[in-house]
N, CA, C and O atoms as CSV, one atom per row, in Angstrom:
chain,resi,resn,atom,element,x,y,z
A,1,MET,N,N,0.954,-1.262,-0.040
A,1,MET,CA,C,-0.187,-0.152,-0.203
A,1,MET,C,C,0.566,1.045,-0.159
A,1,MET,O,O,1.141,1.270,0.906
A,2,ALA,N,N,0.695,1.878,-1.094
A,2,ALA,CA,C,1.559,2.945,-0.997
A,2,ALA,C,C,0.963,4.410,-0.244
A,2,ALA,O,O,0.146,5.225,-0.671
A,3,ILE,N,N,1.793,4.368,1.155
A,3,ILE,CA,C,1.482,5.677,1.780
A,3,ILE,C,C,1.019,7.038,1.312
A,3,ILE,O,O,0.233,7.845,1.809
A,4,LEU,N,N,1.892,7.053,-0.021
A,4,LEU,CA,C,1.962,9.287,-0.138
A,4,LEU,C,C,0.594,8.925,-1.076
A,4,LEU,O,O,-0.317,9.750,-1.150
A,5,GLY,N,N,0.538,7.898,-1.638
A,5,GLY,CA,C,-1.257,7.738,-2.362
A,5,GLY,C,C,-2.475,8.213,-1.576
A,5,GLY,O,O,-3.475,8.842,-1.920
A,6,MET,N,N,-2.022,7.653,-0.279
A,6,MET,CA,C,-3.190,7.201,0.139
A,6,MET,C,C,-3.999,8.811,1.172
A,6,MET,O,O,-4.195,8.963,2.378
A,7,ILE,N,N,-4.246,9.665,0.051
A,7,ILE,CA,C,-4.705,10.876,0.242
A,7,ILE,C,C,-6.316,10.985,0.025
A,7,ILE,O,O,-6.835,10.473,-0.967
A,8,LYS,N,N,-7.061,11.662,0.981
A,8,LYS,CA,C,-8.611,11.280,0.875
A,8,LYS,C,C,-9.013,12.452,0.996
A,8,LYS,O,O,-8.292,13.252,1.593
A,9,LYS,N,N,-10.747,13.024,0.260
A,9,LYS,CA,C,-11.327,14.271,1.108
A,9,LYS,C,C,-12.082,14.096,2.436
A,9,LYS,O,O,-12.534,15.051,3.067
A,10,SER,N,N,-12.211,12.542,2.900
A,10,SER,CA,C,-12.681,12.508,4.090
A,10,SER,C,C,-11.753,12.706,5.261
A,10,SER,O,O,-10.587,12.312,5.266
A,11,SER,N,N,-12.547,13.561,6.595
A,11,SER,CA,C,-11.419,13.847,7.960
A,11,SER,C,C,-11.252,12.508,8.871
A,11,SER,O,O,-10.443,12.353,9.785
A,12,THR,N,N,-12.373,11.431,8.317
A,12,THR,CA,C,-12.697,11.360,9.909
A,12,THR,C,C,-11.554,9.855,10.295
A,12,THR,O,O,-10.903,9.197,9.484
A,13,THR,N,N,-11.620,9.729,11.381
A,13,THR,CA,C,-10.337,8.504,11.478
A,13,THR,C,C,-10.470,7.542,11.243
A,13,THR,O,O,-9.440,6.869,11.222
A,14,LYS,N,N,-11.821,6.819,10.906
A,14,LYS,CA,C,-12.181,5.461,10.082
A,14,LYS,C,C,-11.390,5.445,8.971
A,14,LYS,O,O,-11.062,4.280,8.742
A,15,ASP,N,N,-10.944,6.193,8.195
A,15,ASP,CA,C,-10.442,6.041,6.978
A,15,ASP,C,C,-8.710,6.030,7.303
A,15,ASP,O,O,-7.973,6.015,6.316
A,16,VAL,N,N,-8.116,6.036,8.616
A,16,VAL,CA,C,-7.089,6.280,8.772
A,16,VAL,C,C,-6.417,4.343,9.459
A,16,VAL,O,O,-6.774,3.850,10.529
A,17,PRO,N,N,-5.627,3.799,8.632
A,17,PRO,CA,C,-4.978,2.567,9.322
A,17,PRO,C,C,-4.372,2.699,10.231
A,17,PRO,O,O,-3.675,3.684,10.472
A,18,LYS,N,N,-4.553,1.438,11.136
A,18,LYS,CA,C,-3.979,1.697,12.451
A,18,LYS,C,C,-2.705,1.630,12.015
A,18,LYS,O,O,-2.306,1.176,10.943
A,19,GLY,N,N,-1.777,2.341,13.338
A,19,GLY,CA,C,-0.556,2.961,13.062
A,19,GLY,C,C,0.059,4.170,12.068
A,19,GLY,O,O,1.233,4.475,11.862
A,20,HIS,N,N,-1.118,4.711,11.558
A,20,HIS,CA,C,-0.870,5.782,10.697
A,20,HIS,C,C,-1.474,7.119,11.134
A,20,HIS,O,O,-2.383,6.957,11.948
A,21,PHE,N,N,-1.223,8.391,10.822
A,21,PHE,CA,C,-2.251,9.614,11.194
A,21,PHE,C,C,-2.179,10.493,10.096
A,21,PHE,O,O,-1.487,10.368,9.086
A,22,VAL,N,N,-2.943,11.373,10.387
A,22,VAL,CA,C,-3.202,12.679,9.073
A,22,VAL,C,C,-2.069,13.450,9.578
A,22,VAL,O,O,-1.762,13.683,10.747
A,23,VAL,N,N,-1.307,13.927,8.117
A,23,VAL,CA,C,-1.088,15.756,8.485
A,23,VAL,C,C,-1.468,16.329,7.084
A,23,VAL,O,O,-1.351,15.619,6.085
A,24,TYR,N,N,-1.870,17.464,7.016
A,24,TYR,CA,C,-1.933,18.457,5.770
A,24,TYR,C,C,-1.056,18.958,5.313
A,24,TYR,O,O,-0.544,19.712,6.140
A,25,VAL,N,N,-0.501,18.964,4.285
A,25,VAL,CA,C,1.039,19.665,3.867
A,25,VAL,C,C,0.591,20.444,2.637
A,25,VAL,O,O,-0.358,20.085,1.941
A,26,GLY,N,N,1.165,21.292,2.459
A,26,GLY,CA,C,1.213,22.565,1.658
A,26,GLY,C,C,0.863,24.336,2.446
A,26,GLY,O,O,0.103,24.724,3.334
A,27,GLU,N,N,2.017,25.107,1.421
A,27,GLU,CA,C,1.831,26.283,1.410
A,27,GLU,C,C,0.546,27.045,1.420
A,27,GLU,O,O,0.367,27.746,2.415
A,28,THR,N,N,-0.375,27.041,0.509
A,28,THR,CA,C,-1.290,27.831,0.541
A,28,THR,C,C,-2.297,26.620,0.658
A,28,THR,O,O,-2.663,26.311,1.792
A,29,GLN,N,N,-2.908,25.704,-0.738
A,29,GLN,CA,C,-3.971,24.948,-0.465
A,29,GLN,C,C,-3.065,23.368,0.017
A,29,GLN,O,O,-1.995,23.003,-0.470
A,30,LYS,N,N,-3.760,22.736,0.948
A,30,LYS,CA,C,-3.229,21.809,1.687
A,30,LYS,C,C,-3.718,20.723,1.001
A,30,LYS,O,O,-4.674,20.809,0.230
A,31,LYS,N,N,-3.182,19.811,1.209
A,31,LYS,CA,C,-3.145,18.159,0.796
A,31,LYS,C,C,-2.920,17.371,1.794
A,31,LYS,O,O,-1.886,17.500,2.450
A,32,ARG,N,N,-4.006,16.254,2.136
A,32,ARG,CA,C,-4.448,15.614,3.140
A,32,ARG,C,C,-2.840,13.920,2.682
A,32,ARG,O,O,-2.502,13.411,1.613
A,33,PHE,N,N,-2.437,13.709,3.936
A,33,PHE,CA,C,-1.216,12.785,3.539
A,33,PHE,C,C,-1.590,11.661,5.119
A,33,PHE,O,O,-1.700,12.199,6.221
A,34,VAL,N,N,-1.704,10.464,4.986
A,34,VAL,CA,C,-1.656,9.250,5.591
A,34,VAL,C,C,-0.416,9.135,6.189
A,34,VAL,O,O,0.222,8.795,5.193
A,35,VAL,N,N,0.301,9.164,6.982
A,35,VAL,CA,C,1.611,8.338,7.657
A,35,VAL,C,C,2.225,7.192,8.252
A,35,VAL,O,O,1.323,6.789,8.987
A,36,PRO,N,N,2.856,6.682,8.348
A,36,PRO,CA,C,2.808,5.838,9.720
A,36,PRO,C,C,3.736,6.456,10.756
A,36,PRO,O,O,4.837,6.938,10.493
A,37,ILE,N,N,3.053,6.376,12.229
A,37,ILE,CA,C,3.599,6.784,13.245
A,37,ILE,C,C,4.835,6.575,13.575
A,37,ILE,O,O,5.372,7.116,14.541
A,38,SER,N,N,5.355,5.824,12.849
A,38,SER,CA,C,6.977,5.361,13.579
A,38,SER,C,C,7.920,6.436,12.845
A,38,SER,O,O,9.151,6.474,12.835
A,39,PHE,N,N,6.991,7.301,12.233
A,39,PHE,CA,C,7.863,9.033,11.546
A,39,PHE,C,C,7.970,9.682,12.502
A,39,PHE,O,O,8.878,10.512,12.466
A,40,LEU,N,N,7.280,9.626,13.527
A,40,LEU,CA,C,7.838,10.237,15.125
A,40,LEU,C,C,8.693,10.113,15.442
A,40,LEU,O,O,9.135,11.076,16.069
A,41,ASN,N,N,9.584,8.942,15.303
A,41,ASN,CA,C,10.426,8.419,15.530
A,41,ASN,C,C,11.752,8.645,14.904
A,41,ASN,O,O,12.739,8.498,15.625
A,42,GLU,N,N,11.873,8.899,13.970
A,42,GLU,CA,C,12.900,9.747,13.069
A,42,GLU,C,C,13.319,11.170,13.070
A,42,GLU,O,O,12.357,11.937,13.120
A,43,PRO,N,N,14.470,11.733,13.030
A,43,PRO,CA,C,14.927,12.564,13.424
A,43,PRO,C,C,14.760,13.479,12.857
A,43,PRO,O,O,14.773,14.648,13.243
A,44,LEU,N,N,14.520,12.910,11.531
A,44,LEU,CA,C,14.424,14.748,10.199
A,44,LEU,C,C,12.449,15.160,10.471
A,44,LEU,O,O,11.972,16.293,10.402
A,45,PHE,N,N,11.651,13.847,10.774
A,45,PHE,CA,C,10.769,14.230,10.973
A,45,PHE,C,C,10.549,15.059,11.915
A,45,PHE,O,O,9.983,16.118,11.645
A,46,GLN,N,N,10.977,14.741,13.330
A,46,GLN,CA,C,10.932,15.315,14.801
A,46,GLN,C,C,11.396,16.350,14.116
A,46,GLN,O,O,10.410,17.065,13.942
A,47,HIS,N,N,12.435,16.912,13.564
A,47,HIS,CA,C,13.194,18.238,13.311
A,47,HIS,C,C,11.708,19.105,12.778
A,47,HIS,O,O,11.253,20.096,13.350
A,48,LEU,N,N,11.103,18.424,11.513
A,48,LEU,CA,C,10.486,19.306,10.608
A,48,LEU,C,C,9.440,19.557,11.790
A,48,LEU,O,O,9.330,20.719,12.181
A,49,LEU,N,N,8.814,18.758,12.273
A,49,LEU,CA,C,7.695,19.227,13.620
A,49,LEU,C,C,8.038,19.900,14.409
A,49,LEU,O,O,6.995,20.299,14.928
A,50,SER,N,N,8.998,20.421,14.992
A,50,SER,CA,C,9.895,21.164,15.824
A,50,SER,C,C,9.840,22.626,15.155
A,50,SER,O,O,9.567,23.555,15.914
A,51,GLN,N,N,10.063,22.893,13.877
A,51,GLN,CA,C,10.045,23.725,13.162
A,51,GLN,C,C,8.833,24.485,13.100
A,51,GLN,O,O,8.683,25.654,13.457
A,52,VAL,N,N,7.840,23.574,12.529
A,52,VAL,CA,C,6.257,24.021,12.455
A,52,VAL,C,C,5.763,24.526,13.636
A,52,VAL,O,O,5.197,25.614,13.752
A,53,GLU,N,N,6.100,23.287,14.999
A,53,GLU,CA,C,5.416,24.118,16.399
A,53,GLU,C,C,6.563,25.630,16.836
A,53,GLU,O,O,6.603,26.491,17.715
A,54,GLU,N,N,7.274,25.289,15.742
A,54,GLU,CA,C,7.869,27.094,16.552
A,54,GLU,C,C,7.550,28.209,16.165
A,54,GLU,O,O,7.500,29.314,16.705
A,55,GLU,N,N,7.238,27.657,14.730
A,55,GLU,CA,C,6.498,29.139,13.861
A,55,GLU,C,C,5.039,29.376,13.825
A,55,GLU,O,O,4.420,30.414,13.591
A,56,PHE,N,N,4.580,28.050,14.139
A,56,PHE,CA,C,3.052,27.901,14.144
A,56,PHE,C,C,1.779,27.567,15.778
A,56,PHE,O,O,0.568,27.584,15.998
A,57,GLY,N,N,3.262,27.260,16.648
A,57,GLY,CA,C,2.098,26.741,17.484
A,57,GLY,C,C,1.265,25.474,17.214
A,57,GLY,O,O,1.336,24.800,16.187
A,58,PHE,N,N,0.557,25.266,18.152
A,58,PHE,CA,C,-0.214,23.798,17.848
A,58,PHE,C,C,-1.681,24.013,17.425
A,58,PHE,O,O,-2.366,23.034,17.722
A,59,ASN,N,N,-2.281,24.878,16.898
A,59,ASN,CA,C,-3.053,25.493,16.531
A,59,ASN,C,C,-3.331,24.560,15.034
A,59,ASN,O,O,-2.538,24.773,14.116
A,60,HIS,N,N,-4.039,23.917,14.894
A,60,HIS,CA,C,-4.371,22.634,13.629
A,60,HIS,C,C,-6.031,22.734,13.712
A,60,HIS,O,O,-6.900,22.125,14.336
A,61,PRO,N,N,-6.008,23.732,12.835
A,61,PRO,CA,C,-7.748,23.725,12.538
A,61,PRO,C,C,-8.431,22.776,11.633
A,61,PRO,O,O,-9.642,22.564,11.568
A,62,MET,N,N,-7.539,22.270,10.987
A,62,MET,CA,C,-7.979,20.532,9.564
A,62,MET,C,C,-8.293,19.691,10.326
A,62,MET,O,O,-9.036,18.835,9.846
A,63,GLY,N,N,-7.881,19.517,11.904
A,63,GLY,CA,C,-8.080,18.413,12.864
A,63,GLY,C,C,-6.875,17.447,11.818
A,63,GLY,O,O,-7.097,16.517,11.042
A,64,GLY,N,N,-5.829,17.993,12.122
A,64,GLY,CA,C,-4.793,17.156,11.499
A,64,GLY,C,C,-3.676,18.198,11.965
A,64,GLY,O,O,-3.916,19.392,12.146
A,65,VAL,N,N,-2.300,17.543,12.154
A,65,VAL,CA,C,-1.004,17.874,11.913
A,65,VAL,C,C,-0.787,18.537,10.698
A,65,VAL,O,O,-0.560,17.833,9.715
A,66,THR,N,N,-0.824,20.231,10.526
A,66,THR,CA,C,-0.712,20.934,9.494
A,66,THR,C,C,1.048,21.642,9.201
A,66,THR,O,O,1.757,22.521,9.691
A,67,ILE,N,N,1.116,20.794,8.295
A,67,ILE,CA,C,2.912,20.970,8.151
A,67,ILE,C,C,3.206,22.116,6.791
A,67,ILE,O,O,3.487,21.709,5.664
A,68,PRO,N,N,3.084,23.581,7.141
A,68,PRO,CA,C,3.300,24.383,5.945
A,68,PRO,C,C,4.742,24.490,5.079
A,68,PRO,O,O,5.438,25.505,5.078
A,69,CYS,N,N,5.039,23.338,4.390
A,69,CYS,CA,C,6.005,23.485,3.529
A,69,CYS,C,C,5.902,22.580,2.406
A,69,CYS,O,O,5.548,21.408,2.536
A,70,SER,N,N,6.252,23.193,1.151
A,70,SER,CA,C,5.976,22.311,0.079
A,70,SER,C,C,5.239,20.875,-0.381
A,70,SER,O,O,5.611,20.125,0.522
A,71,GLU,N,N,4.747,20.402,-0.909
A,71,GLU,CA,C,4.427,19.434,-0.875
A,71,GLU,C,C,5.643,18.628,-1.618
A,71,GLU,O,O,5.797,17.501,-1.146
A,72,ASP,N,N,6.473,18.940,-2.601
A,72,ASP,CA,C,7.702,18.092,-2.930
A,72,ASP,C,C,8.561,18.357,-1.637
A,72,ASP,O,O,9.178,17.343,-1.314
A,73,PHE,N,N,8.721,19.163,-1.013
A,73,PHE,CA,C,9.860,18.923,0.437
A,73,PHE,C,C,9.280,18.191,0.914
A,73,PHE,O,O,10.161,17.471,1.384
A,74,PHE,N,N,8.401,17.782,1.180
A,74,PHE,CA,C,7.165,16.491,2.427
A,74,PHE,C,C,7.346,15.571,1.195
A,74,PHE,O,O,8.479,15.095,1.261
A,75,ILE,N,N,6.949,15.303,0.533
A,75,ILE,CA,C,7.152,13.823,-0.451
A,75,ILE,C,C,9.064,13.721,-0.295
A,75,ILE,O,O,9.371,13.085,0.713
A,76,ASP,N,N,9.808,14.031,-0.789
A,76,ASP,CA,C,10.712,13.977,-0.647
A,76,ASP,C,C,11.314,13.720,1.040
A,76,ASP,O,O,11.928,12.690,1.321
A,77,LEU,N,N,11.132,14.423,1.707
A,77,LEU,CA,C,11.627,13.406,3.207
A,77,LEU,C,C,10.418,12.254,3.022
A,77,LEU,O,O,10.720,11.171,2.521
A,78,THR,N,N,9.476,12.438,3.311
A,78,THR,CA,C,9.115,10.645,3.493
A,78,THR,C,C,9.198,9.948,3.002
A,78,THR,O,O,8.651,8.889,3.309
A,79,SER,N,N,9.894,10.086,1.983
A,79,SER,CA,C,10.492,9.054,0.515
A,79,SER,C,C,11.748,8.326,1.153
A,79,SER,O,O,11.915,7.111,1.253
A,80,ARG,N,N,12.915,9.732,1.718
A,80,ARG,CA,C,13.759,9.179,2.297
A,80,ARG,C,C,14.022,8.520,3.620
A,80,ARG,O,O,15.105,8.056,3.977
A,81,LEU,N,N,12.629,8.538,4.471
A,81,LEU,CA,C,12.024,8.387,5.914
A,81,LEU,C,C,11.923,6.351,5.627
A,81,LEU,O,O,12.283,5.493,6.433
A,82,ARG,N,N,11.342,6.140,4.282
A,82,ARG,CA,C,11.070,4.936,3.803
A,82,ARG,C,C,12.005,3.995,3.655
A,82,ARG,O,O,11.939,2.786,3.878
A,83,LYS,N,N,13.228,4.916,3.102
A,83,LYS,CA,C,14.119,3.505,2.926
A,83,LYS,C,C,15.024,3.075,3.929
A,83,LYS,O,O,15.667,2.037,3.777
């Protein structure tokens, strides 16, 4: 199952597989990604989340973590984490 291909319109938790969580990525228009929780243990992902927290705090109105970076950057980072 391709993790990055799991973009869905619904924001319910029942469409999120066990062991995964939702992030919204994009600088203007946000795209929904479902990623494994194991990413939370990865230093690169932790650094990205720390930068987001420092700049934007914990206000995530979309119901998931919002990461205001380019989709290309996020896809590149998560591709490296999967290897």
